[in-house]
PARODREN-61647 format. One record per residue (C-alpha): residue number from 1; residue in one letter; x, y, z. Coordinates in steps of 0.02 Angstrom, whole numbers, plus 50000, padded with zeros to 5 digits. Layout:
<rs>
{r NUM, 'A', {X, Y, Z}};
...
</rs>
This chain:
<rs>
{r 1, 'M', {50000, 50000, 50000}};
{r 2, 'A', {50056, 50178, 49968}};
{r 3, 'T', {50107, 50289, 50114}};
{r 4, 'A', {50147, 50472, 50128}};
{r 5, 'S', {50331, 50434, 50094}};
{r 6, 'Q', {50310, 50287, 49975}};
{r 7, 'P', {50222, 50280, 49807}};
{r 8, 'D', {50086, 50157, 49763}};
{r 9, 'P', {50161, 49994, 49694}};
{r 10, 'L', {50035, 49979, 49553}};
{r 11, 'A', {50055, 50160, 49498}};
{r 12, 'T', {50244, 50149, 49505}};
{r 13, 'F', {50246, 49988, 49407}};
{r 14, 'Q', {50125, 50056, 49277}};
{r 15, 'Q', {50230, 50212, 49253}};
{r 16, 'M', {50385, 50106, 49221}};
{r 17, 'R', {50288, 49989, 49107}};
{r 18, 'N', {50226, 50137, 49003}};
{r 19, 'L', {50404, 50200, 48985}};
{r 20, 'V', {50460, 50028, 48928}};
{r 21, 'H', {50322, 50027, 48796}};
{r 22, 'A', {50377, 50199, 48736}};
{r 23, 'D', {50563, 50159, 48729}};
{r 24, 'N', {50643, 49999, 48793}};
{r 25, 'T', {50822, 50048, 48752}};
{r 26, 'L', {50963, 50112, 48859}};
{r 27, 'P', {51128, 50155, 48774}};
{r 28, 'Y', {51293, 50088, 48838}};
{r 29, 'G', {51350, 50259, 48899}};
{r 30, 'E', {51193, 50286, 49001}};
{r 31, 'R', {51208, 50115, 49082}};
{r 32, 'I', {51388, 50151, 49132}};
{r 33, 'K', {51338, 50320, 49204}};
{r 34, 'L', {51203, 50238, 49311}};
{r 35, 'L', {51320, 50102, 49374}};
{r 36, 'K', {51454, 50229, 49421}};
{r 37, 'S', {51324, 50334, 49511}};
{r 38, 'L', {51268, 50181, 49609}};
{r 39, 'R', {51448, 50144, 49656}};
{r 40, 'T', {51476, 50323, 49713}};
{r 41, 'G', {51317, 50317, 49819}};
{r 42, 'L', {51370, 50153, 49900}};
{r 43, 'K', {51541, 50221, 49944}};
{r 44, 'A', {51464, 50378, 50018}};
{r 45, 'K', {51345, 50279, 50129}};
{r 46, 'Q', {51463, 50137, 50170}};
{r 47, 'N', {51494, 50182, 50352}};
{r 48, 'A', {51311, 50224, 50383}};
{r 49, 'L', {51258, 50058, 50309}};
{r 50, 'I', {51382, 49962, 50417}};
{r 51, 'K', {51311, 50048, 50572}};
{r 52, 'A', {51131, 50017, 50517}};
{r 53, 'I', {51161, 49830, 50492}};
{r 54, 'D', {51243, 49820, 50663}};
{r 55, 'Q', {51089, 49901, 50739}};
{r 56, 'D', {50967, 49791, 50643}};
{r 57, 'F', {51056, 49633, 50700}};
{r 58, 'Q', {51087, 49702, 50875}};
{r 59, 'G', {51267, 49650, 50846}};
{r 60, 'R', {51339, 49622, 50672}};
{r 61, 'A', {51527, 49612, 50649}};
{r 62, 'R', {51586, 49766, 50555}};
{r 63, 'Q', {51719, 49666, 50463}};
{r 64, 'E', {51590, 49538, 50405}};
{r 65, 'T', {51484, 49676, 50330}};
{r 66, 'I', {51635, 49741, 50236}};
{r 67, 'I', {51688, 49567, 50178}};
{r 68, 'A', {51518, 49498, 50131}};
{r 69, 'D', {51415, 49652, 50085}};
{r 70, 'I', {51523, 49799, 50034}};
{r 71, 'L', {51673, 49722, 49944}};
{r 72, 'P', {51576, 49597, 49835}};
{r 73, 'T', {51456, 49734, 49781}};
{r 74, 'L', {51593, 49856, 49734}};
{r 75, 'G', {51685, 49714, 49646}};
{r 76, 'I', {51536, 49664, 49541}};
{r 77, 'I', {51502, 49845, 49492}};
{r 78, 'D', {51682, 49867, 49435}};
{r 79, 'Y', {51682, 49700, 49343}};
{r 80, 'T', {51518, 49741, 49257}};
{r 81, 'I', {51578, 49912, 49202}};
{r 82, 'K', {51736, 49834, 49131}};
{r 83, 'H', {51646, 49701, 49029}};
{r 84, 'L', {51477, 49779, 48987}};
{r 85, 'R', {51523, 49839, 48812}};
{r 86, 'K', {51571, 49661, 48763}};
{r 87, 'W', {51414, 49588, 48842}};
{r 88, 'M', {51300, 49708, 48747}};
{r 89, 'K', {51381, 49676, 48579}};
{r 90, 'P', {51274, 49576, 48456}};
{r 91, 'R', {51338, 49398, 48439}};
{r 92, 'R', {51359, 49311, 48274}};
{r 93, 'R', {51279, 49141, 48247}};
{r 94, 'H', {51306, 49008, 48115}};
{r 95, 'V', {51204, 49015, 47953}};
{r 96, 'A', {51162, 48853, 47863}};
{r 97, 'L', {51250, 48831, 47696}};
{r 98, 'H', {51091, 48844, 47592}};
{r 99, 'F', {51046, 49013, 47670}};
{r 100, 'I', {51213, 49098, 47639}};
{r 101, 'P', {51241, 49247, 47615}};
{r 102, 'A', {51109, 49284, 47749}};
{r 103, 'K', {51168, 49323, 47927}};
{r 104, 'N', {51112, 49274, 48102}};
{r 105, 'R', {51137, 49379, 48257}};
{r 106, 'I', {51086, 49374, 48440}};
{r 107, 'L', {51035, 49546, 48506}};
{r 108, 'M', {51036, 49574, 48694}};
{r 109, 'Q', {50879, 49673, 48735}};
{r 110, 'P', {50816, 49735, 48905}};
{r 111, 'K', {50674, 49629, 48973}};
{r 112, 'G', {50581, 49781, 49037}};
{r 113, 'V', {50530, 49803, 49219}};
{r 114, 'V', {50616, 49689, 49346}};
{r 115, 'L', {50562, 49656, 49525}};
{r 116, 'I', {50698, 49613, 49652}};
{r 117, 'I', {50648, 49546, 49823}};
{r 118, 'S', {50800, 49536, 49936}};
{r 119, 'P', {50828, 49452, 50106}};
{r 120, 'W', {50890, 49512, 50275}};
{r 121, 'N', {51048, 49409, 50299}};
{r 122, 'Y', {51158, 49509, 50178}};
{r 123, 'P', {51044, 49658, 50148}};
{r 124, 'I', {51167, 49764, 50047}};
{r 125, 'S', {51246, 49640, 49928}};
{r 126, 'L', {51087, 49539, 49897}};
{r 127, 'S', {50993, 49700, 49857}};
{r 128, 'I', {51121, 49798, 49756}};
{r 129, 'L', {51206, 49655, 49663}};
{r 130, 'P', {51050, 49601, 49568}};
{r 131, 'M', {51006, 49785, 49539}};
{r 132, 'V', {51178, 49810, 49460}};
{r 133, 'T', {51145, 49665, 49342}};
{r 134, 'A', {50970, 49726, 49301}};
{r 135, 'I', {51030, 49903, 49264}};
{r 136, 'A', {51176, 49837, 49161}};
{r 137, 'A', {51049, 49740, 49057}};
{r 138, 'G', {50952, 49902, 49027}};
{r 139, 'N', {50801, 49865, 49135}};
{r 140, 'R', {50697, 49970, 49253}};
{r 141, 'V', {50694, 49904, 49431}};
{r 142, 'I', {50583, 49898, 49584}};
{r 143, 'L', {50676, 49834, 49737}};
{r 144, 'K', {50587, 49768, 49892}};
{r 145, 'P', {50714, 49744, 50033}};
{r 146, 'S', {50679, 49646, 50193}};
{r 147, 'E', {50572, 49716, 50332}};
{r 148, 'F', {50682, 49623, 50458}};
{r 149, 'T', {50823, 49750, 50432}};
{r 150, 'P', {50722, 49912, 50429}};
{r 151, 'K', {50864, 50036, 50461}};
{r 152, 'T', {50970, 49959, 50323}};
{r 153, 'S', {50822, 49950, 50203}};
{r 154, 'D', {50785, 50135, 50231}};
{r 155, 'L', {50967, 50179, 50195}};
{r 156, 'I', {50967, 50072, 50038}};
{r 157, 'A', {50813, 50167, 49981}};
{r 158, 'E', {50905, 50332, 50010}};
{r 159, 'L', {51056, 50266, 49916}};
{r 160, 'V', {50958, 50208, 49763}};
{r 161, 'H', {50843, 50359, 49756}};
{r 162, 'G', {50994, 50474, 49768}};
{r 163, 'A', {51096, 50383, 49637}};
{r 164, 'L', {50969, 50334, 49505}};
{r 165, 'P', {50819, 50419, 49423}};
{r 166, 'A', {50653, 50369, 49500}};
{r 167, 'D', {50587, 50307, 49334}};
{r 168, 'R', {50739, 50192, 49317}};
{r 169, 'A', {50747, 50117, 49492}};
{r 170, 'T', {50647, 50134, 49651}};
{r 171, 'V', {50643, 50050, 49821}};
{r 172, 'M', {50484, 50001, 49913}};
{r 173, 'T', {50502, 49962, 50097}};
{r 174, 'G', {50372, 49885, 50210}};
{r 175, 'G', {50311, 49714, 50261}};
{r 176, 'A', {50264, 49553, 50174}};
{r 177, 'D', {50103, 49633, 50111}};
{r 178, 'V', {50206, 49745, 49996}};
{r 179, 'S', {50298, 49594, 49924}};
{r 180, 'I', {50134, 49502, 49897}};
{r 181, 'T', {50059, 49651, 49806}};
{r 182, 'L', {50211, 49671, 49696}};
{r 183, 'C', {50222, 49486, 49651}};
{r 184, 'K', {50046, 49492, 49580}};
{r 185, 'L', {50095, 49624, 49451}};
{r 186, 'P', {50147, 49573, 49274}};
{r 187, 'F', {50333, 49609, 49288}};
{r 188, 'D', {50449, 49556, 49149}};
{r 189, 'H', {50559, 49462, 49273}};
{r 190, 'I', {50560, 49428, 49461}};
{r 191, 'L', {50721, 49392, 49556}};
{r 192, 'F', {50688, 49327, 49731}};
{r 193, 'T', {50817, 49280, 49863}};
{r 194, 'G', {50751, 49195, 50019}};
{r 195, 'S', {50678, 49035, 50088}};
{r 196, 'T', {50617, 48890, 49983}};
{r 197, 'N', {50441, 48903, 50055}};
{r 198, 'V', {50422, 49087, 50010}};
{r 199, 'G', {50503, 49052, 49842}};
{r 200, 'R', {50361, 48933, 49801}};
{r 201, 'E', {50234, 49070, 49838}};
{r 202, 'V', {50329, 49194, 49730}};
{r 203, 'M', {50331, 49069, 49588}};
{r 204, 'K', {50143, 49038, 49605}};
{r 205, 'S', {50107, 49224, 49592}};
{r 206, 'A', {50226, 49244, 49445}};
{r 207, 'A', {50142, 49099, 49355}};
{r 208, 'E', {49978, 49195, 49347}};
{r 209, 'N', {50064, 49322, 49233}};
{r 210, 'L', {50187, 49199, 49152}};
{r 211, 'T', {50326, 49303, 49228}};
{r 212, 'P', {50497, 49219, 49221}};
{r 213, 'V', {50583, 49202, 49389}};
{r 214, 'T', {50756, 49185, 49461}};
{r 215, 'L', {50745, 49102, 49631}};
{r 216, 'E', {50899, 49105, 49742}};
{r 217, 'L', {50845, 48993, 49886}};
{r 218, 'G', {50948, 48886, 50002}};
{r 219, 'G', {50941, 48711, 50072}};
{r 220, 'K', {51064, 48599, 50162}};
{r 221, 'S', {51236, 48625, 50087}};
{r 222, 'P', {51353, 48482, 50135}};
{r 223, 'A', {51539, 48485, 50171}};
{r 224, 'V', {51622, 48318, 50132}};
{r 225, 'I', {51797, 48279, 50196}};
{r 226, 'H', {51898, 48138, 50121}};
{r 227, 'G', {51991, 48034, 50249}};
{r 228, 'D', {52161, 48085, 50179}};
{r 229, 'Y', {52130, 48273, 50193}};
{r 230, 'D', {52210, 48372, 50334}};
{r 231, 'L', {52075, 48388, 50467}};
{r 232, 'A', {52145, 48545, 50547}};
{r 233, 'T', {52137, 48638, 50381}};
{r 234, 'A', {51962, 48572, 50344}};
{r 235, 'A', {51900, 48621, 50517}};
{r 236, 'M', {51969, 48797, 50499}};
{r 237, 'R', {51891, 48827, 50328}};
{r 238, 'I', {51725, 48750, 50376}};
{r 239, 'A', {51719, 48853, 50536}};
{r 240, 'R', {51757, 49012, 50439}};
{r 241, 'G', {51616, 48979, 50316}};
{r 242, 'K', {51494, 48912, 50446}};
{r 243, 'L', {51514, 49053, 50571}};
{r 244, 'L', {51517, 49197, 50448}};
{r 245, 'N', {51365, 49299, 50499}};
{r 246, 'A', {51338, 49168, 50636}};
{r 247, 'G', {51287, 49042, 50505}};
{r 248, 'Q', {51149, 49152, 50433}};
{r 249, 'T', {51210, 49122, 50256}};
{r 250, 'C', {51118, 49027, 50120}};
{r 251, 'I', {51278, 48941, 50065}};
{r 252, 'A', {51349, 48907, 50238}};
{r 253, 'P', {51405, 48727, 50264}};
{r 254, 'D', {51247, 48653, 50338}};
{r 255, 'Y', {51320, 48486, 50393}};
{r 256, 'V', {51482, 48386, 50378}};
{r 257, 'L', {51499, 48212, 50305}};
{r 258, 'L', {51655, 48131, 50376}};
{r 259, 'A', {51735, 47960, 50389}};
{r 260, 'R', {51674, 47877, 50548}};
{r 261, 'D', {51846, 47858, 50626}};
{r 262, 'K', {51890, 48043, 50597}};
{r 263, 'I', {51744, 48122, 50690}};
{r 264, 'D', {51824, 48141, 50862}};
{r 265, 'A', {51981, 48218, 50789}};
{r 266, 'F', {51880, 48338, 50682}};
{r 267, 'V', {51776, 48396, 50831}};
{r 268, 'T', {51937, 48431, 50927}};
{r 269, 'H', {52008, 48535, 50784}};
{r 270, 'Y', {51841, 48624, 50759}};
{r 271, 'N', {51834, 48666, 50944}};
{r 272, 'D', {52013, 48730, 50942}};
{r 273, 'V', {51990, 48841, 50790}};
{r 274, 'I', {51828, 48918, 50857}};
{r 275, 'T', {51913, 48955, 51023}};
{r 276, 'R', {52051, 49041, 50925}};
{r 277, 'F', {51929, 49137, 50814}};
{r 278, 'Y', {51813, 49188, 50956}};
{r 279, 'P', {51893, 49183, 51130}};
{r 280, 'D', {51730, 49256, 51193}};
{r 281, 'I', {51556, 49255, 51118}};
{r 282, 'E', {51441, 49372, 51216}};
{r 283, 'D', {51553, 49526, 51215}};
{r 284, 'N', {51644, 49490, 51052}};
{r 285, 'N', {51610, 49615, 50914}};
{r 286, 'D', {51680, 49491, 50786}};
{r 287, 'Y', {51536, 49370, 50819}};
{r 288, 'T', {51367, 49414, 50745}};
{r 289, 'A', {51199, 49396, 50835}};
{r 290, 'I', {51048, 49300, 50772}};
{r 291, 'I', {50937, 49423, 50680}};
{r 292, 'N', {50783, 49416, 50794}};
{r 293, 'Q', {50693, 49321, 50931}};
{r 294, 'H', {50596, 49212, 50808}};
{r 295, 'H', {50753, 49142, 50727}};
{r 296, 'F', {50841, 49128, 50896}};
{r 297, 'D', {50697, 49024, 50963}};
{r 298, 'R', {50692, 48920, 50803}};
{r 299, 'L', {50875, 48872, 50822}};
{r 300, 'K', {50853, 48829, 51006}};
{r 301, 'A', {50705, 48720, 50958}};
{r 302, 'L', {50812, 48626, 50832}};
{r 303, 'L', {50937, 48588, 50970}};
{r 304, 'Q', {50801, 48533, 51091}};
{r 305, 'D', {50722, 48419, 50960}};
{r 306, 'A', {50891, 48339, 50921}};
{r 307, 'K', {50928, 48311, 51106}};
{r 308, 'A', {50756, 48237, 51137}};
{r 309, 'K', {50781, 48112, 50995}};
{r 310, 'G', {50950, 48051, 51054}};
{r 311, 'A', {51081, 48166, 50976}};
{r 312, 'T', {51239, 48215, 51067}};
{r 313, 'V', {51243, 48406, 51070}};
{r 314, 'Q', {51402, 48496, 51117}};
{r 315, 'V', {51440, 48680, 51138}};
{r 316, 'V', {51607, 48713, 51054}};
{r 317, 'G', {51730, 48854, 51073}};
{r 318, 'A', {51738, 48965, 51226}};
{r 319, 'S', {51649, 48885, 51374}};
{r 320, 'A', {51477, 48958, 51407}};
{r 321, 'T', {51297, 48911, 51431}};
{r 322, 'G', {51267, 48906, 51244}};
{r 323, 'S', {51177, 49070, 51215}};
{r 324, 'S', {51160, 49246, 51281}};
{r 325, 'G', {51022, 49372, 51305}};
{r 326, 'Q', {51093, 49468, 51157}};
{r 327, 'H', {51036, 49334, 51033}};
{r 328, 'K', {51214, 49272, 51020}};
{r 329, 'L', {51204, 49084, 51000}};
{r 330, 'H', {51362, 48987, 51034}};
{r 331, 'P', {51427, 48867, 50901}};
{r 332, 'H', {51370, 48687, 50928}};
{r 333, 'V', {51410, 48519, 50850}};
{r 334, 'I', {51274, 48387, 50841}};
{r 335, 'L', {51329, 48204, 50838}};
{r 336, 'D', {51234, 48040, 50827}};
{r 337, 'T', {51096, 48115, 50720}};
{r 338, 'S', {50950, 48019, 50646}};
{r 339, 'D', {50833, 48057, 50503}};
{r 340, 'D', {50685, 48091, 50618}};
{r 341, 'M', {50770, 48248, 50684}};
{r 342, 'Q', {50715, 48417, 50617}};
{r 343, 'I', {50895, 48475, 50606}};
{r 344, 'C', {50926, 48342, 50473}};
{r 345, 'H', {50789, 48411, 50360}};
{r 346, 'E', {50773, 48599, 50391}};
{r 347, 'E', {50900, 48724, 50329}};
{r 348, 'I', {50989, 48773, 50490}};
{r 349, 'F', {51038, 48953, 50454}};
{r 350, 'G', {51136, 48968, 50616}};
{r 351, 'P', {51296, 48911, 50704}};
{r 352, 'L', {51241, 48730, 50729}};
{r 353, 'L', {51341, 48595, 50638}};
{r 354, 'P', {51280, 48415, 50625}};
{r 355, 'I', {51420, 48291, 50589}};
{r 356, 'I', {51367, 48133, 50498}};
{r 357, 'A', {51475, 47978, 50478}};
{r 358, 'Y', {51504, 47890, 50313}};
{r 359, 'D', {51591, 47725, 50278}};
{r 360, 'S', {51634, 47760, 50096}};
{r 361, 'L', {51630, 47905, 49974}};
{r 362, 'D', {51493, 47817, 49878}};
{r 363, 'Q', {51389, 47817, 50036}};
{r 364, 'A', {51424, 48003, 50059}};
{r 365, 'S', {51371, 48048, 49881}};
{r 366, 'A', {51216, 47937, 49898}};
{r 367, 'Y', {51167, 48029, 50058}};
{r 368, 'I', {51176, 48195, 49964}};
{r 369, 'N', {51086, 48132, 49810}};
{r 370, 'Q', {50941, 48058, 49909}};
{r 371, 'R', {50899, 48232, 49974}};
{r 372, 'A', {50846, 48396, 49894}};
{r 373, 'R', {50983, 48468, 49786}};
{r 374, 'P', {51088, 48591, 49886}};
{r 375, 'L', {51135, 48769, 49839}};
{r 376, 'A', {51319, 48732, 49872}};
{r 377, 'L', {51432, 48582, 49897}};
{r 378, 'Y', {51603, 48582, 49980}};
{r 379, 'Y', {51725, 48439, 49951}};
{r 380, 'F', {51895, 48427, 50037}};
{r 381, 'D', {52021, 48317, 49946}};
{r 382, 'N', {52188, 48344, 49860}};
{r 383, 'D', {52167, 48201, 49736}};
{r 384, 'K', {52107, 48279, 49572}};
{r 385, 'Q', {52035, 48117, 49506}};
{r 386, 'R', {51928, 48093, 49661}};
{r 387, 'V', {51877, 48277, 49659}};
{r 388, 'N', {51816, 48263, 49480}};
{r 389, 'A', {51728, 48100, 49516}};
{r 390, 'F', {51637, 48172, 49667}};
{r 391, 'L', {51584, 48327, 49572}};
{r 392, 'A', {51517, 48215, 49433}};
{r 393, 'A', {51426, 48103, 49557}};
{r 394, 'T', {51331, 48244, 49644}};
{r 395, 'T', {51222, 48390, 49589}};
{r 396, 'S', {51223, 48560, 49673}};
{r 397, 'G', {51195, 48742, 49626}};
{r 398, 'G', {51380, 48778, 49646}};
{r 399, 'A', {51532, 48703, 49728}};
{r 400, 'A', {51699, 48744, 49808}};
{r 401, 'I', {51845, 48626, 49826}};
{r 402, 'N', {51950, 48634, 49985}};
{r 403, 'D', {51859, 48788, 50049}};
{r 404, 'T', {51685, 48856, 50082}};
{r 405, 'V', {51573, 49001, 50023}};
{r 406, 'L', {51710, 49088, 49922}};
{r 407, 'H', {51635, 49037, 49754}};
{r 408, 'F', {51500, 49169, 49786}};
{r 409, 'V', {51622, 49314, 49775}};
{r 410, 'Q', {51706, 49262, 49612}};
{r 411, 'D', {51661, 49399, 49487}};
{r 412, 'D', {51661, 49286, 49335}};
{r 413, 'L', {51565, 49138, 49409}};
{r 414, 'P', {51375, 49134, 49398}};
{r 415, 'F', {51282, 49101, 49559}};
{r 416, 'G', {51120, 49003, 49572}};
{r 417, 'G', {51031, 48849, 49634}};
{r 418, 'V', {50959, 48692, 49559}};
{r 419, 'G', {50798, 48602, 49602}};
{r 420, 'A', {50737, 48649, 49776}};
{r 421, 'S', {50885, 48768, 49800}};
{r 422, 'G', {50828, 48881, 49660}};
{r 423, 'M', {50830, 48914, 49474}};
{r 424, 'G', {50917, 49037, 49361}};
{r 425, 'V', {51078, 49130, 49397}};
{r 426, 'C', {51147, 49300, 49442}};
{r 427, 'H', {51320, 49380, 49438}};
{r 428, 'G', {51436, 49406, 49291}};
{r 429, 'H', {51398, 49376, 49109}};
{r 430, 'E', {51271, 49238, 49145}};
{r 431, 'G', {51176, 49356, 49261}};
{r 432, 'F', {51173, 49489, 49125}};
{r 433, 'C', {51103, 49360, 49004}};
{r 434, 'E', {50973, 49304, 49133}};
{r 435, 'L', {50900, 49480, 49144}};
{r 436, 'S', {50911, 49512, 48957}};
{r 437, 'H', {50806, 49447, 48814}};
{r 438, 'A', {50923, 49362, 48691}};
{r 439, 'K', {50830, 49405, 48531}};
{r 440, 'P', {50878, 49297, 48381}};
{r 441, 'V', {50875, 49393, 48217}};
{r 442, 'F', {50892, 49326, 48039}};
{r 443, 'Y', {50957, 49454, 47912}};
{r 444, 'Q', {50913, 49408, 47733}};
{r 445, 'A', {51037, 49458, 47598}};
{r 446, 'R', {50984, 49562, 47449}};
{r 447, 'L', {51035, 49422, 47332}};
{r 448, 'N', {50979, 49249, 47390}};
{r 449, 'S', {50915, 49083, 47329}};
{r 450, 'T', {50755, 49066, 47431}};
{r 451, 'A', {50645, 49083, 47277}};
{r 452, 'I', {50653, 48893, 47264}};
{r 453, 'L', {50543, 48888, 47420}};
{r 454, 'N', {50400, 48968, 47325}};
{r 455, 'P', {50261, 48862, 47250}};
{r 456, 'P', {50222, 48790, 47127}};
{r 457, 'Y', {50355, 48660, 47167}};
{r 458, 'G', {50436, 48575, 47018}};
{r 459, 'A', {50579, 48464, 46966}};
{r 460, 'T', {50713, 48590, 47018}};
{r 461, 'F', {50643, 48597, 47194}};
{r 462, 'E', {50643, 48406, 47205}};
{r 463, 'R', {50825, 48393, 47147}};
{r 464, 'I', {50882, 48524, 47274}};
{r 465, 'I', {50784, 48446, 47417}};
{r 466, 'K', {50853, 48275, 47373}};
{r 467, 'F', {51029, 48347, 47380}};
{r 468, 'L', {50999, 48435, 47547}};
{r 469, 'T', {50924, 48278, 47628}};
{r 470, 'R', {51049, 48154, 47557}};
</rs>
């Protein structure tokens, strides 16, 4: 709904749609100017945004905001500016022999009006990164950021409205009702980042208008450690990826698959590295809080359910009760899990790490393949042949070998899910293509031989067809 400070979603959408109908082009120079303005606005508000996220989380590590929100966004803007001219260039395609001297080209055309619905866990990068791609592709954009990070969302609105013309990009804040209203409108593309359950509802609404969607969801991303890999290194890299943003990351390692006889040693290394990373939890500004009471209670309920059904639950790292009144939840490992536990089925999205034993790599890949396809997969092994075999044996949205989460920040790698973890991609050239219409165009030559296609068909036609179908 419209408010005194926010325009009506339908009216705003219709205005943008009318402009698209009048002129759906945006020259290269104008796109570059918009991207540079967005970059300048982000730099100007960088410190304010870091403070706002800290306030919204009631404790968000400043360095994590820089690493996971600011730097990737600036990097993608710079990468896009560098490569945009090449991406926009028409691409030649093969012409069949009997149509020469005609030509085929692919023209990259803006889709029109794009809706971006972004989540709360990385509110800057997951709002601005898709907007960068949409603007680079020449689209007009409506962004709906999360209501769970209201201070950050308001600042993002200021940033966008100060950097870009209102008829090119606008931000609509508010609750879920705003998202529901927007999803019912006939956008030319919807890009949603969030939970699988909400993604299903977005897709249902989009289907009413046959609107294409990019869904960046989540799921249970496994980390698999081969028995020959150094456990101390694996524990350090898994802890770094798991505890970034206190585990509130869609590609965080959700659980570890490990050879049965290596579990005790891994837990020891994992405990040691967390103690080194975070000597204290409650008063440590490097350790991020859980976003709100609902998610804090949800994570505690996962632990209680696992305990009640026979799991061994251990607080790891600095000794404490396991949580604080500041929504800071201590890292835990969960051993002796069983399939009837909620923690084995729900995406955890917090600092809880189930460790599951395997007796062979085939058993580990089977465990992954019998479940919904994950957004990310992490495999630790220095044997290239085994690495390639494991990648071939499993399906995931993306993967990293001998590390975690860092594939997301590679400028030239697309990012996306598969199956229940999402569809479509963003980032880089593939993201540009996702938010563009690749229009195939056939250019007929002035002199050509297509007259033989005209009736009445005679002996000459039959001889030529016989030659072409020989």
